MIKOLVO-492912 format. One record per atom (N, C-alpha, C, O): x, y, z. Coordinates in pm, whole numbers, plus 50000, padded with zeros to 5 digits. Layout:
REM residues N
XYZ...
END
This chain:
REM residues 343
475881026661309476431021561184477711029161152477941040061203478531023261068479831029161045479751041060954478931041560862480621050760979480761061860887481531057160766482221046960772481421064460656482151060760535483571065860546483781078060548484551056960554485931061360571486591064760439486021062660332487791070060448488551073160329489051060460264489261050360332489251060860133489721049160061491241048960061491881059060034491811037560092493261036460105493911032959973493241028659879495221034659966495991030459850495911015359837496131008259935495611010159715495470995659698496720988359742497840993159724496520976259799497630967859845497560954859769496470949959739498700949159738498730936659661497960925759733497980925259856497260916959658496450906459721497300896059789498510895059765496660888259873497330877759949497900867259855497280863659755499080862359886499730851959809498910839059818498690833759927498470834159703497610822159704498300810259765497660802259834499600808659741500310797059795500380797159947500490786660010500310809060005500430809960151499130806660221499120804760343498040805760148496740803760213496020791260166494990787660222496550784460062495860772760008495550762360114494450756860117496530759460201496310749060301495220752660399494500743760445495060765360432494000769060527492640767260464491690763160531492540770260334491240768960268490830754360262489660751060285491790745560232491470731160228490960726360363489960719260370491660730260471491290725560605489940731060649489090723660698489750744260631488490750060677487320745460593486210744160643487570742860464486500737660380486100723660423484920720260422487100715560462486800702060511485980702860639485020695260656486340711960729485560713660852484140717660820483190712760881484000726860723482670731860691481800720960631480610720360660482390712260546481600701960481481080691760580480130684460549481690690960699481260681360800480120686560885479470678960957479870699660878478860705460969477490705260905477340708960788476500700960979475130701160930474510714760954474900721861047473540718360870472910731560883472040731761008471290722361036472150742761083471350744561205470280754961181470450764061100469180753561251468110763361235468570776861283469180777961389468280787361205468730800861240467880806261353466660804661351468500812861452467730818561562466900830461517467280837461423465810832661581464960844061551465430856061629465750854861747465480867561565465990879661629464890885761713464100893961666464840881761839463810886761930464450892862053465600889862086463710901462121464240908062240464450897962352463570889862382465620898562413465940889662523467030895962606467810903962555467100892462731468130897962818469420890062814470390893562882469440879262736470640871162723470920869162575470050871262491472160864862545472510861962408471730849762359471350841062438471500849262229470960837362167472120827962137473120832262079472010815462174473090805862156472670795362055471580789762066473520792661958473230782861854474020770161879474920770161963473700759061808474390746361832475900747461818476390756361748476660738461883478130739161884478720738361744478150732161654479880744561727480610744161602481430731261595481660724661696481850727761472482700715961458484170719361472485010710461465484500732161492485910735861510486470728661632485790727061733487720724261621488380717661733489600725561776490180733061698489990723761901491140730861957492420726361892492600714561861493340735861870494630732461813495360722461902495230722762025496130713561840496870703661917498000710061997498410704862101498490721361948499500728762021499060743262031498250747761950499570750462126499160764262143500280772062211501100766362284500300785062186501270793962250500520805662308500290815562238500110804962434499370815962496500190828762495501410828562507499480840062482500130853062486499980858862625498860860562673501080862062688501050867162824500570881562831500640888962733500090885262948499670899062969500830907363020501780902063077500750920463000501790929363051501120941463114499920943563098501900949363185501390961363250501840973563172503040975463149500870981963131501200994363064501301005063172500291010863211502491007863220502661016863332503021031063291503011040063375503351033163163503731046463117503031049262985502561039962919502941062162944502311065562816503221063362697502811065962583504421058662718505341056562607504961044062530504361034862587505311043462399504981031562319505581018962378506701018962428504811007962371505260995162425505070984562317503950982862267506090977662281506040968262170505730954162216506410944762175504700952462301504210939262339502690939562342502100950062318502060928262370500610927362361499930927962496500490923962598498710933162495497830932862612496410930862561495990937362465495680921762626494300919062585493340929362641493470934062754492360932962558491260941662596489980935962539490000928862438488850939162605487550935562548486820948362510486790957962588486230948462391485530960262343484240961962423483420952862430484080973662483482910976162568481610976162487481620977662365480520974362559479200974962497478600988962511479080997162590477570991462433476871004462438476471008162581476581019762620476000998262657475471000862791476551004862891476231008463005477821004362851478921008362938479461022262904480381027062969478881028662803479461040962750478531052862766477331052162739479111063862811478341076162829477801081362696476711087162691478551079062589478131084162457476771078862415476061085362337476391067162466475071061462438474141062262558473121055362564474501070762653473681072662773473491059362847472461057062910474511050762838474521037762904473321029162864472751021762945472961030362737471881022362678472361017562541473481020462499471521010362473471791007062334471751019762250470981028962280472571020262146472541031862057471181033561990470811044561948470431022661980469101023461918468071030062009466951032861965468441032662136467511039262228467521054462213466671061362269468481059662137468601074162121467381079862050466891073761954466871091462094465691097562030465891100361882464941100161804467141102861843467411106161703467871094061621468381095661510467691081861677468061069861602467211069461475465981068461481467891070161359467171071861233467101059261148466481059261041467721048461196467701036161119466481027861157465931029161266466081019361065464891011161089465151000761197466220994661199464190998761285464270988161383464980992061511465681002261517464800983761613465380986261745466680978661764467240978661874467190972161659468410964261668469370968061556468940971961447470660967061584471670970361484472980963761521473200960761638473880961261425475220956361459475900966061555475880978161533476510960761661477130969161764478580972261722479530967261782478720980361619480030982861561480800993761636480211003261689482130992261638483041002261690484161004061589484720994361539484471016561560485421019561455486881018561502487191020961619487741015161409489181015861427489701026661332489221027761219490671034561377491101046461305492521044961254493301037061308492861052661150494191051561089495231059861162496431058561134494801068361256495741076461334495131078861471494001074761498495871085361557495451087461696494521099461706494801108961780493431099161632492481110261630491151105361576491101097961478490061109661641488731105761593488451111761456487581106761384489161122261421488961128561291489831122861181489781127561068490631112661212491561107361113490871098461011491431095760904489671093761041488961084960948489331070360968490321067061033488511061760911488771047460918489351042860784489941050860711489181030260752489921024560640489151012660584488401006060657489321010060456488730998160394489840988960345490830993460288489660976060368490600965960323489890956660226488820951360258490450954760110489820946460006490010931660040491140926760044488920924660063488990910660105488370901360001487550892760032488770903359877488320894159773489350882959759490220881659845489270875059655490240864359631490300854559747489270849759794491520851459794491700841559899491140846160033490680837960113491170859160059490560863960183489060861360180488470857660281488440863360064487010860560052486710845860073485700842360135487560837160021487390822660040487520819160188486770810760239488470825560256488660822860398487450827360480487030820260572486890838860448485670843460515484540833660494483790830760587484410828660372483370818660344483560806260430482610800760485484830801660441485120789660519484850791760667484360782660734485170803560720484910806460862483430805260894483050802161007482600807760794481150807360814480520795060750479340795060715481340784460736480860771360690480200771860554479380763160522480550781860472479990783360338478470784260341477800780660244477940789060452476500790260468476010802460391476360813760424475200800160288474780810860198474010821860271474190833660241473160818060366472360827960438473240836860526473060848960532474200830660594475110838460679475960847860595476150859560631476480842860485477350851060401476600862460334477150873360316475360860160298474560870860239474360882060340474420893860305474120878260467473930888260573475250895560600475280907760609476340887960614477640893760647478100903660541478630914260574477890900260414478410908260304477450919060255477750926360161476300919960318475310929960274475830944160298476590946560391475420953360212475880967260223475390974060350475980983860394474310968860410473750975560528473900967460655473180969860752474820957960657474940949260775476060953260869476300946460968476760964260840477760969160933479180968660883479880978860888479650957160833481060955660799481410960360658482580963060629480420961360571480680965460433479830977560393479430978860277479560986160489478790998260461479531007060360480751006760352478771014660285479401024160194479781017760063479001018159968480971011860054481471006559927480960992559898480980988359782480490985159999480020971459978481150961359969482330965159963480790948559969481780937859959482550939259827481920942059725483880937459825484760931959929485500942460012486530939360071485000954860017485690965460090485320964960238484320970760280486130957860316485870955660458486220968160538487360972860533485240973460611485470985160695486360981460814486390969960857487080991260867487890989060988486990990061110486871000561172486360978961142485380978461250485580965961334486110955961286485140966761458484920954761538483560956361604482830965761573483200947261693481890947761758482030945161907482980938761952481060950061984481090949262129481300935162181480740925562129482130933962286482380921162350483570913662297484110905062367484000916662174485130909562115486440913562182486550924262242487440904762171488750907162230489700912462124489730907462011490480922562160491560926962074492850926862156492820927262279493970926262086495270927562149495890940662103495900943561984496400948362196497090960762163498590958362169499090951962262499300963462070500750961762066501480974762097502710974962105500730985662114501350998462145500281007662202499131007462157500651015862298499731025662355500391039362353501541040962394499641049262306500111062962304498941072362329497931071662259499081081162427498151092262447496681088162444495861094562379496361077462516494971073162524494481065062406493281062862392495391060662322495031052362205495861039562207496971039262260495301028962147496021016362135496101011761991495121012161918497291007461951497451001861815497020987261817497530979261896496090983761731495450970661732496280960561654496740963261543496440948761715497070937961639496020932061545494940927961589496350931761416495470925761316496250915061240497470914361249495530906861166496190897361077496950905060969496460915060918498130900360935498910906460829498210904060695497940892660657497930914760626497170913760501497920906160393497320898760315499250907960387500040901660282500560887960324500500878460246501060886860446501640874260495501020870360629501620872560734499810864760627499130861760752499660849660827499270847260941500550842060764501050830060830500090818360815499200818660730500270808160897499430796160889498090798760955498020801661074497030797660877495690800560928494780788360933493610789560969495290776660898494400765160883493700761261013492630755161008494280764661130493640761561257493110774161326492720773661443493090785261254492700797861317491210800461296490740801661183490480801361407489050803961403488660810161538489530813161619487390811861560486950818561683487260810461808487420816161916487360797261794487670788961909489130790161949489450790262068490020791061851491450791061881492070804961891493040806761964491520815061819492080828461822490980839161819490840846261719490200840361925489140850361925489640864761927488850874061911490950866661945491510880161934491710884261789491880896161761491710874661696491930877661555490780873261465490690877661350489910864861516488690861161444487530866161530487300861061639486800876061482485770882361562484380877461527484140872061419483470879561622482100874561612481120886061598481260896361664480140884261512479120894361487478190895461608477700885261658477950907661654477090910061771476060920761736476420931361684474810918061765473720927561742473210932861876472970925161969473050945961885472560952262008471170957961984470840962261874470360957962089469010963462078468560969562209469230968362311467410976262204466860982862321465410978662337464600980162245465080973362454463700969462485462990981462546463280985162660462080987462473461350998862526460370994562636460011002562722459970982062630459070976862733459800975162866459290979262970461000969062861461750966462984462780977163015463410976863121462960986762923463950997462941465330991462965466030995263060465720982262881467000975462900467680972562766467030971062663469000971862772469800968262655469930953162648470050946462751469910947762528470090933362511470940930862387471090939662302471510918762379472360914962267471900901462213471550892562290471920900162081471530887662017472440885061898473140894061852472420872661849473070869661722472260875761609471070878261627472860878261494472070882261377471150870761337471370859461381470120873261256469130862861224469700849561174469170839061211470780849461091471280836461044472040828361149472310816561125472400834261263473150826961365474550832261382474810844061356475480823561425476870827561450477550831661320477540824161222478140843661317478830848761199480190854161242480310860661345481230851261161482600854861196483290861861079482920860260963484320869761113485170875561010486570877461066486730878761187487590877660980488970879561027489240894261056488810902960981489950896961165490360910561198491620913561118492740911861167491430918060995492530920460904492450934760853491360939960831493610940960834493660954460780494940956160700496010951360740494820962760588496010965460506496740977960552497740981860492496240984360658496930995660719496920994160871496110986560925497811001260939497811001561084496531008461132496141018761077495891002861235494661008761289494761010061441495471002461507494051019961494494071023461636492661024261690491701026461616492531022361823491251024261891491471032762016492511031662080490481041362051490601048962176490421039862296489541031262294491221041562399491161032962516489851034162591489481025162666489131045162571487881047162644486811036962608485851035262683486951030162495485961020062456486471005962482485870996362435487571004562557488170991562581488310988962731488680997962806488000976562774488250972462911489450962962913489410952462849490520966462985491690957762988491430945063069490700945363168492020934163027492010922163109492790925063238493750932663235492380919163351493140920863475494600917463454494930907863385495480925463513496910923763492497420911163561496990907663671498340904763496498970892663549500430895363581501040904263521501000887663675500390876863755499380882363854499450893963894498420873663893497330877863978496920866364070496830854864025496670869364196496180859264290494660859464289494050869964308494040847864266492580846864261492090837164368492820828264411490850839164411490210830464511489100822364444488280827964372489090809364468488080800564407486730802464475486630801964598485680804564396484330805564449483700791864470482750790264546484260781964402483840768164416485060759464391486060764464338485030746864427486190738164404486420736664254485520732864179487650739664210487970740064068488850728464027489830725264095488500722163915489380712263855490560719463789490400730363735491720713463794492880718463724493130709263605493290697163622493170714963485493300707063362494700708363303495430717863331495050698563220496390698463161496500708463047497590713363017495370711562981495340721262872494130730462891493190726862963494130742262827493010751462843491840748062751491590754662651491130737462788489980732862710489050724962801489500717862891487760726162776486780719062859486960703962849486700696662944487420699362732487580684962711488940679762756489200667762747489810688462805491150684262845491110675362969490200676363052492090666662979492170657763095492550665563221493170676063214492160660163336492490666263464493910662363503494390651663465494580671063578495960667863617496040661763758497130659563810494870658963817494850652263947494800661564066494670656864180494900674564045494840684264155493590692964141492990693564034493210699664248492080708764249492450721264328493410721364405491660731964306491750743864390490490744064476489410746964424490590740964606489400740364691488690753864702489320764364691487390753364723486610765564741487190774064853487510768964961487340786964828487840796164927489340797564931489860806664996490080788764862491530789664861492010798264745491290800264647493230803464758493800812064655494840804664573495430794864619495030809564452496060804164364496530815564273495860825764262497670813664211498280824464133498200821563983498660811063937497610830763908497470829463763498570837563696498780849263731499270831463600500410838263537500240840163387501060846963325499210834163327499070834963182497620832763142496870825963211497230838863028495870837162974495900828362851496880827862777494780821362831494510815162701493030817362671492170814062753492740822862553491370825762512490880814962417491600810862327489650810462438489050800462350487580803962332486780802462424487230808662211485870813662185485540824362289486290834162302484440822762362484070832762462484590829362601484310836662696485340818462615485890814362744487300820162764488000823262669487680821362891489030825762927489600815663027488940812163124490830811063002491520801663089492750808263149493330817463090493140803663267494330808963332495310797863366494910787563420496590799963334497630790263370498160793563508498470805063538498260783463592498700785363729500220785463739500920779263659500710792363838502150793463858502790779863881503930777463841502040770763946502580757463973502100746963872502190734963898501600751563759501230742363651499740739463643499040739563743499270736863520497870733863496497050746263465497540757563477495810744063423494920754763380493590754263455493070743363481493050765863488491720766663548490860776063464491370784463390489560774563476488640783263405488480796463481488230796563601488630807563409488390820863466487050826463422486400833763497486640823063301485330827063249484840815763162485540811363070483640810963189483070800063110481600802863088480890807063179481140800562964479750803062931478920790662965479170779762911477950792263053477040781463089475650787063111475490798063165474650779663067473250783563085472970797263024472190805163077473640799962910473370812162836473980824662892473630835662848474900823562988475490835463048476920832463091477240820963122477800842663095479170840563142479210838063291478530844863368480010828263333480180824963474481640827363512482560824563435481860832663635483200835363686483440826763810482990830463918484130815463797484310806163910485350810664012485530804164115486050821963985487010827264082486720842064102485750847464048487550848664179487410862964201487820871164079487640883264078488350864763978488690871363851487400874763777486600865863748487190887363747485970891463677486260903263587487230910563606485380905063485485400916863400483970921763383483020913963387483830934763363482490940363345481950937263206480760934763191482800937463106482350935862967482030921362936482860912462954480850919162889480360905762857480870901562720480810909462625481380889262706481840884462574480670880762484479550879462532480910879062355479860873862266479430859862311480150853262386478270855362267477850841762303478780831462239479340834062133478940819962301479820809662244479200803462120478000804762099480000796862037479460790061918478460779261956477910772561869
END
């Protein structure tokens, strides 16, 4: 669970005129979705997956390219990373944090939170961002105005609002989520977050279109019977929040796995369709990558828990796709860190 961070100097609230259109759009999306039965929080070796969301892919998109961080000097561009899980970290003895003998919280499951810091030091403390007003409305819309989900998300003991309670959002993320770093210094990365004052157009921004800025709630647990770490959704199902901070925040690189550097040559494990856009529903462009052949990936596009790659000669292929309750890698492109379950 998160430590209680220092309280920051208050920042002016978000301009209502800049966010009105997003609230209208997300509210319309939410009103179209029917309520789904909440999954039961039980031990399992795979994520719990709930029915599909009504969110749709943006009609236009601008993928963010990857870069190589070759020096310790600050770099003013982005690179994708995935937040590691407890089972990948020595600090948790490569198990769930709930497996520790001194785990003092109730139950074998807890939000898999990781802190973001205000400076390049573990002793610098974290930060709280006030997300009332329009930010609160946006959080409600991201979660389809589902009362049960919002009660869990905003609870004082659910991870994101520990200590001060809602609307004081802690500077936290959770295992498996994607972040973009815009600067690296001395083993730390400065995290790209939504601008607290001027976030821009958010009406199409959700976990499907921008999983680097809209994060998903992940619960980690330890099976004492099977001696294994597992991850599940919280009891109400899929829950989301915006990665927003009113101050600059940093994360230590030791808890992050970088996406493979691009451009990169990959080998197809099976014959791959090439699509015109990075979406499962996108039309095919008439070409394929035969099994065993190589192709060159030059750009990433993230969509929910899936990862797509743009080919040097045009079109998109799947690099990571969630099927049958688990991530699948149809090419030689792979990562150790497992993403959250798809919507």
